[in-house]
Short mmCIF file of the C-alpha atoms (twelve columns), coordinates in Angstrom:
data_MODEL
# 
_entry.id   MODEL 
# 
loop_
_atom_site.group_PDB 
_atom_site.id 
_atom_site.type_symbol 
_atom_site.label_atom_id 
_atom_site.label_alt_id 
_atom_site.label_comp_id 
_atom_site.label_asym_id 
_atom_site.label_seq_id 
_atom_site.Cartn_x 
_atom_site.Cartn_y 
_atom_site.Cartn_z 
_atom_site.pdbx_PDB_model_num 
ATOM 1   C CA . UNK A 1   0.000   0.000   0.000   1 
ATOM 2   C CA . UNK A 2   3.010   2.309   -0.190  1 
ATOM 3   C CA . UNK A 3   3.428   2.566   -3.954  1 
ATOM 4   C CA . UNK A 4   4.533   -0.139  -6.363  1 
ATOM 5   C CA . UNK A 5   3.340   -3.558  -5.272  1 
ATOM 6   C CA . UNK A 6   6.148   -5.843  -4.201  1 
ATOM 7   C CA . UNK A 7   6.589   -9.370  -5.455  1 
ATOM 8   C CA . UNK A 8   5.692   -10.704 -2.015  1 
ATOM 9   C CA . UNK A 9   2.181   -9.284  -1.907  1 
ATOM 10  C CA . UNK A 10  1.385   -10.321 -5.476  1 
ATOM 11  C CA . UNK A 11  2.792   -13.808 -4.912  1 
ATOM 12  C CA . UNK A 12  0.719   -14.320 -1.768  1 
ATOM 13  C CA . UNK A 13  -2.396  -12.958 -3.447  1 
ATOM 14  C CA . UNK A 14  -1.993  -15.204 -6.466  1 
ATOM 15  C CA . UNK A 15  -1.383  -18.217 -4.215  1 
ATOM 16  C CA . UNK A 16  -4.632  -17.518 -2.348  1 
ATOM 17  C CA . UNK A 17  -6.485  -17.117 -5.657  1 
ATOM 18  C CA . UNK A 18  -5.142  -20.445 -6.907  1 
ATOM 19  C CA . UNK A 19  -6.220  -22.138 -3.659  1 
ATOM 20  C CA . UNK A 20  -9.725  -20.736 -4.046  1 
ATOM 21  C CA . UNK A 21  -9.867  -21.993 -7.615  1 
ATOM 22  C CA . UNK A 22  -8.127  -25.348 -7.393  1 
ATOM 23  C CA . UNK A 23  -8.904  -26.419 -3.826  1 
ATOM 24  C CA . UNK A 24  -12.094 -24.539 -3.034  1 
ATOM 25  C CA . UNK A 25  -13.642 -25.145 -6.432  1 
ATOM 26  C CA . UNK A 26  -14.253 -21.515 -7.393  1 
ATOM 27  C CA . UNK A 27  -15.895 -21.315 -10.812 1 
ATOM 28  C CA . UNK A 28  -16.850 -18.132 -12.603 1 
ATOM 29  C CA . UNK A 29  -20.594 -18.032 -13.242 1 
ATOM 30  C CA . UNK A 30  -21.248 -21.004 -10.959 1 
ATOM 31  C CA . UNK A 31  -20.216 -20.109 -7.403  1 
ATOM 32  C CA . UNK A 32  -18.349 -16.902 -8.222  1 
ATOM 33  C CA . UNK A 33  -20.975 -14.556 -9.616  1 
ATOM 34  C CA . UNK A 34  -19.481 -11.102 -9.209  1 
ATOM 35  C CA . UNK A 35  -20.827 -8.547  -11.668 1 
ATOM 36  C CA . UNK A 36  -17.493 -6.722  -11.684 1 
ATOM 37  C CA . UNK A 37  -14.034 -7.947  -10.804 1 
ATOM 38  C CA . UNK A 38  -11.364 -5.816  -9.171  1 
ATOM 39  C CA . UNK A 39  -7.576  -6.014  -8.674  1 
ATOM 40  C CA . UNK A 40  -7.942  -7.434  -5.164  1 
ATOM 41  C CA . UNK A 41  -9.436  -10.578 -6.678  1 
ATOM 42  C CA . UNK A 42  -5.884  -11.529 -7.662  1 
ATOM 43  C CA . UNK A 43  -4.269  -10.268 -4.497  1 
ATOM 44  C CA . UNK A 44  -4.284  -7.195  -2.288  1 
ATOM 45  C CA . UNK A 45  -1.902  -8.116  0.493   1 
ATOM 46  C CA . UNK A 46  -0.103  -5.594  2.672   1 
ATOM 47  C CA . UNK A 47  1.318   -5.166  6.137   1 
ATOM 48  C CA . UNK A 48  0.565   -2.578  8.772   1 
ATOM 49  C CA . UNK A 49  3.246   0.002   9.422   1 
ATOM 50  C CA . UNK A 50  3.171   -0.778  13.125  1 
ATOM 51  C CA . UNK A 51  6.228   1.339   13.921  1 
ATOM 52  C CA . UNK A 52  4.460   4.453   12.634  1 
ATOM 53  C CA . UNK A 53  1.126   3.734   14.256  1 
ATOM 54  C CA . UNK A 54  0.080   5.636   17.416  1 
ATOM 55  C CA . UNK A 55  -2.248  2.752   18.309  1 
ATOM 56  C CA . UNK A 56  -1.833  -0.968  19.038  1 
ATOM 57  C CA . UNK A 57  -1.638  -3.212  15.993  1 
ATOM 58  C CA . UNK A 58  -4.760  -4.749  14.506  1 
ATOM 59  C CA . UNK A 59  -3.575  -8.188  15.653  1 
ATOM 60  C CA . UNK A 60  -3.252  -7.121  19.278  1 
ATOM 61  C CA . UNK A 61  -6.620  -5.368  19.120  1 
ATOM 62  C CA . UNK A 62  -8.088  -8.654  17.934  1 
ATOM 63  C CA . UNK A 63  -6.714  -10.506 20.941  1 
ATOM 64  C CA . UNK A 64  -3.378  -11.912 19.744  1 
ATOM 65  C CA . UNK A 65  -0.203  -11.758 21.815  1 
ATOM 66  C CA . UNK A 66  2.507   -9.169  21.088  1 
ATOM 67  C CA . UNK A 67  5.074   -10.530 18.647  1 
ATOM 68  C CA . UNK A 68  2.734   -13.050 17.055  1 
ATOM 69  C CA . UNK A 69  2.609   -13.041 13.275  1 
ATOM 70  C CA . UNK A 70  -1.053  -12.786 12.332  1 
ATOM 71  C CA . UNK A 71  -2.862  -12.821 8.994   1 
ATOM 72  C CA . UNK A 72  -6.220  -11.077 8.752   1 
ATOM 73  C CA . UNK A 73  -8.591  -11.600 5.822   1 
ATOM 74  C CA . UNK A 74  -11.212 -9.023  4.916   1 
ATOM 75  C CA . UNK A 75  -13.887 -9.484  2.275   1 
ATOM 76  C CA . UNK A 76  -13.615 -6.147  0.493   1 
ATOM 77  C CA . UNK A 77  -15.143 -4.653  -2.630  1 
ATOM 78  C CA . UNK A 78  -11.796 -3.039  -3.457  1 
ATOM 79  C CA . UNK A 79  -10.226 0.290   -2.596  1 
ATOM 80  C CA . UNK A 80  -12.113 3.562   -2.201  1 
ATOM 81  C CA . UNK A 81  -9.535  6.399   -2.142  1 
ATOM 82  C CA . UNK A 82  -10.016 9.758   -0.471  1 
ATOM 83  C CA . UNK A 83  -7.798  12.829  -0.287  1 
ATOM 84  C CA . UNK A 84  -7.568  16.219  1.426   1 
ATOM 85  C CA . UNK A 85  -5.040  19.058  1.292   1 
ATOM 86  C CA . UNK A 86  -7.118  21.799  2.893   1 
ATOM 87  C CA . UNK A 87  -7.743  20.821  6.497   1 
ATOM 88  C CA . UNK A 88  -5.227  20.641  9.342   1 
ATOM 89  C CA . UNK A 89  -7.723  20.006  12.135  1 
ATOM 90  C CA . UNK A 90  -7.772  16.247  12.901  1 
ATOM 91  C CA . UNK A 91  -11.381 16.232  14.095  1 
ATOM 92  C CA . UNK A 92  -12.629 18.093  11.043  1 
ATOM 93  C CA . UNK A 93  -10.668 15.721  8.833   1 
ATOM 94  C CA . UNK A 94  -12.095 12.717  10.693  1 
ATOM 95  C CA . UNK A 95  -15.624 13.995  10.051  1 
ATOM 96  C CA . UNK A 96  -14.891 14.244  6.328   1 
ATOM 97  C CA . UNK A 97  -13.415 10.742  6.351   1 
ATOM 98  C CA . UNK A 98  -16.479 9.355   8.137   1 
ATOM 99  C CA . UNK A 99  -18.861 10.988  5.670   1 
ATOM 100 C CA . UNK A 100 -16.827 9.588   2.769   1 
ATOM 101 C CA . UNK A 101 -16.973 6.095   4.252   1 
ATOM 102 C CA . UNK A 102 -20.761 6.423   4.497   1 
ATOM 103 C CA . UNK A 103 -21.266 6.752   0.738   1 
ATOM 104 C CA . UNK A 104 -24.947 6.157   -0.096  1 
ATOM 105 C CA . UNK A 105 -24.533 3.087   -2.300  1 
ATOM 106 C CA . UNK A 106 -22.406 1.158   0.179   1 
ATOM 107 C CA . UNK A 107 -23.277 -2.528  0.535   1 
ATOM 108 C CA . UNK A 108 -23.778 -1.999  4.259   1 
ATOM 109 C CA . UNK A 109 -26.847 0.129   3.562   1 
ATOM 110 C CA . UNK A 110 -28.387 -2.833  1.738   1 
ATOM 111 C CA . UNK A 111 -28.279 -5.116  4.764   1 
ATOM 112 C CA . UNK A 112 -31.252 -5.234  7.146   1 
ATOM 113 C CA . UNK A 113 -29.365 -3.929  10.194  1 
ATOM 114 C CA . UNK A 114 -25.780 -3.154  9.218   1 
ATOM 115 C CA . UNK A 115 -24.706 -5.199  12.238  1 
ATOM 116 C CA . UNK A 116 -22.195 -7.480  10.482  1 
ATOM 117 C CA . UNK A 117 -19.196 -6.765  8.312   1 
ATOM 118 C CA . UNK A 118 -16.385 -4.267  8.718   1 
ATOM 119 C CA . UNK A 119 -15.355 -1.130  6.884   1 
ATOM 120 C CA . UNK A 120 -11.561 -0.897  6.938   1 
ATOM 121 C CA . UNK A 121 -9.927  2.537   6.923   1 
ATOM 122 C CA . UNK A 122 -6.257  2.579   5.904   1 
ATOM 123 C CA . UNK A 123 -4.610  5.873   6.883   1 
ATOM 124 C CA . UNK A 124 -1.115  7.006   5.987   1 
ATOM 125 C CA . UNK A 125 1.415   7.512   8.813   1 
ATOM 126 C CA . UNK A 126 1.230   11.320  8.698   1 
ATOM 127 C CA . UNK A 127 -2.544  11.353  9.043   1 
ATOM 128 C CA . UNK A 128 -2.206  8.691   11.736  1 
ATOM 129 C CA . UNK A 129 0.022   11.027  13.757  1 
ATOM 130 C CA . UNK A 130 -2.573  13.786  13.480  1 
ATOM 131 C CA . UNK A 131 -5.448  11.496  14.418  1 
ATOM 132 C CA . UNK A 132 -3.391  9.920   17.198  1 
ATOM 133 C CA . UNK A 133 -2.814  13.269  18.898  1 
ATOM 134 C CA . UNK A 134 -6.558  13.940  18.959  1 
ATOM 135 C CA . UNK A 135 -7.532  10.334  19.709  1 
ATOM 136 C CA . UNK A 136 -4.727  8.536   21.569  1 
ATOM 137 C CA . UNK A 137 -7.106  5.645   22.305  1 
ATOM 138 C CA . UNK A 138 -8.218  3.735   19.215  1 
ATOM 139 C CA . UNK A 139 -11.692 3.052   20.576  1 
ATOM 140 C CA . UNK A 140 -12.245 6.795   20.982  1 
ATOM 141 C CA . UNK A 141 -11.284 7.345   17.349  1 
ATOM 142 C CA . UNK A 142 -13.625 4.572   16.210  1 
ATOM 143 C CA . UNK A 143 -16.453 6.054   18.282  1 
ATOM 144 C CA . UNK A 144 -15.900 9.511   16.797  1 
ATOM 145 C CA . UNK A 145 -15.889 8.133   13.263  1 
ATOM 146 C CA . UNK A 146 -19.053 6.142   13.983  1 
ATOM 147 C CA . UNK A 147 -20.834 9.208   15.400  1 
ATOM 148 C CA . UNK A 148 -20.354 10.905  12.020  1 
ATOM 149 C CA . UNK A 149 -20.571 7.872   9.730   1 
ATOM 150 C CA . UNK A 150 -24.156 8.434   8.588   1 
ATOM 151 C CA . UNK A 151 -26.173 10.190  5.944   1 
ATOM 152 C CA . UNK A 152 -29.553 11.939  6.190   1 
ATOM 153 C CA . UNK A 153 -32.458 9.741   5.096   1 
ATOM 154 C CA . UNK A 154 -33.548 12.517  2.722   1 
ATOM 155 C CA . UNK A 155 -30.491 11.757  0.600   1 
ATOM 156 C CA . UNK A 156 -32.170 8.611   -0.752  1 
ATOM 157 C CA . UNK A 157 -35.055 8.614   -3.253  1 
ATOM 158 C CA . UNK A 158 -38.478 7.611   -1.932  1 
ATOM 159 C CA . UNK A 159 -38.243 3.950   -2.960  1 
ATOM 160 C CA . UNK A 160 -34.877 3.448   -1.293  1 
ATOM 161 C CA . UNK A 161 -35.922 5.409   1.773   1 
ATOM 162 C CA . UNK A 162 -39.011 3.267   2.223   1 
ATOM 163 C CA . UNK A 163 -36.864 0.128   2.419   1 
ATOM 164 C CA . UNK A 164 -34.464 1.752   4.879   1 
ATOM 165 C CA . UNK A 165 -37.424 2.729   7.023   1 
ATOM 166 C CA . UNK A 166 -38.945 -0.748  6.822   1 
ATOM 167 C CA . UNK A 167 -35.639 -2.232  7.970   1 
ATOM 168 C CA . UNK A 168 -35.452 0.155   10.907  1 
ATOM 169 C CA . UNK A 169 -32.318 1.828   9.582   1 
ATOM 170 C CA . UNK A 170 -33.560 5.408   10.066  1 
ATOM 171 C CA . UNK A 171 -33.141 6.782   13.590  1 
ATOM 172 C CA . UNK A 172 -35.354 9.308   15.374  1 
ATOM 173 C CA . UNK A 173 -33.267 12.167  13.994  1 
ATOM 174 C CA . UNK A 174 -33.682 11.040  10.394  1 
ATOM 175 C CA . UNK A 175 -30.155 9.651   10.091  1 
ATOM 176 C CA . UNK A 176 -29.029 6.386   8.523   1 
ATOM 177 C CA . UNK A 177 -25.905 4.984   10.148  1 
ATOM 178 C CA . UNK A 178 -23.584 2.977   7.917   1 
ATOM 179 C CA . UNK A 179 -23.139 0.266   10.534  1 
ATOM 180 C CA . UNK A 180 -24.443 -0.678  13.956  1 
ATOM 181 C CA . UNK A 181 -21.303 -0.322  16.110  1 
ATOM 182 C CA . UNK A 182 -18.028 1.641   16.257  1 
ATOM 183 C CA . UNK A 183 -15.922 -1.538  16.257  1 
ATOM 184 C CA . UNK A 184 -17.079 -2.231  12.685  1 
ATOM 185 C CA . UNK A 185 -14.919 0.701   11.552  1 
ATOM 186 C CA . UNK A 186 -11.464 -0.891  11.583  1 
ATOM 187 C CA . UNK A 187 -8.523  1.519   11.343  1 
ATOM 188 C CA . UNK A 188 -5.040  0.463   10.235  1 
ATOM 189 C CA . UNK A 189 -1.876  2.425   9.414   1 
ATOM 190 C CA . UNK A 190 -0.031  1.739   6.171   1 
ATOM 191 C CA . UNK A 191 0.955   3.382   2.895   1 
ATOM 192 C CA . UNK A 192 3.550   5.994   2.027   1 
ATOM 193 C CA . UNK A 193 4.460   9.361   3.471   1 
ATOM 194 C CA . UNK A 194 2.669   11.557  0.930   1 
ATOM 195 C CA . UNK A 195 0.325   12.813  3.669   1 
ATOM 196 C CA . UNK A 196 -2.675  13.484  1.426   1 
ATOM 197 C CA . UNK A 197 -4.605  10.251  1.265   1 
ATOM 198 C CA . UNK A 198 -6.523  7.521   3.015   1 
ATOM 199 C CA . UNK A 199 -8.111  4.428   1.524   1 
ATOM 200 C CA . UNK A 200 -11.369 2.826   2.538   1 
ATOM 201 C CA . UNK A 201 -11.878 -0.916  1.990   1 
ATOM 202 C CA . UNK A 202 -15.677 -1.343  1.963   1 
ATOM 203 C CA . UNK A 203 -17.183 -4.520  3.311   1 
ATOM 204 C CA . UNK A 204 -18.530 -7.113  0.915   1 
ATOM 205 C CA . UNK A 205 -21.966 -7.127  2.500   1 
ATOM 206 C CA . UNK A 206 -22.038 -8.821  5.868   1 
ATOM 207 C CA . UNK A 207 -18.834 -10.861 5.527   1 
ATOM 208 C CA . UNK A 208 -16.913 -10.765 8.813   1 
ATOM 209 C CA . UNK A 209 -13.160 -10.214 9.052   1 
ATOM 210 C CA . UNK A 210 -11.153 -13.257 10.156  1 
ATOM 211 C CA . UNK A 211 -7.685  -13.435 11.778  1 
ATOM 212 C CA . UNK A 212 -5.354  -16.373 12.291  1 
ATOM 213 C CA . UNK A 213 -1.916  -16.640 13.862  1 
ATOM 214 C CA . UNK A 214 0.821   -17.925 11.563  1 
ATOM 215 C CA . UNK A 215 1.936   -21.449 12.455  1 
ATOM 216 C CA . UNK A 216 5.460   -22.553 11.569  1 
ATOM 217 C CA . UNK A 217 5.474   -25.708 9.478   1 
# 
């Protein structure tokens, strides 16, 4: 996620794709019915830049011991880039990020409750420093993002809004939250030092993120 993809990430991604195809029996049009493909289908593998993160690693936040090598798999629709060069206030920037994550045609708005699945937010180290000063505790940052990760129900046309209302997705203030809980907004630090960008990895519907410690053969 820091520029040109290395051979390692592409090799791992292709190996996973081959396992899905040759071991899992993946067949296009049979049990793989995506309307559109995306580059991550052949491998989007990257590591956190833990040394530049103001927060504990994703692995430790998911209950693994310090020093353990952990692989986490996220069912994503691809990358959704965002950029800003105009705002130096970390809270204002976080609000903009949250609103961008809550784009109206997100898969999570199509689910009955938005209670499953994660939206991953990959922030560059410079933005992470800014956010970390305002939110030294990760859970506080997730809660702030979640408080602003919604859109007004009036944004949707009548037909869409009726379904959101039927599913109980519209709160008493006329807001539609992207997801049910702050912990569904998963923040990681990676990428280069350009300072302008973050990347959102939207959830593929209600698929839940999975983590597994690496076991030496």
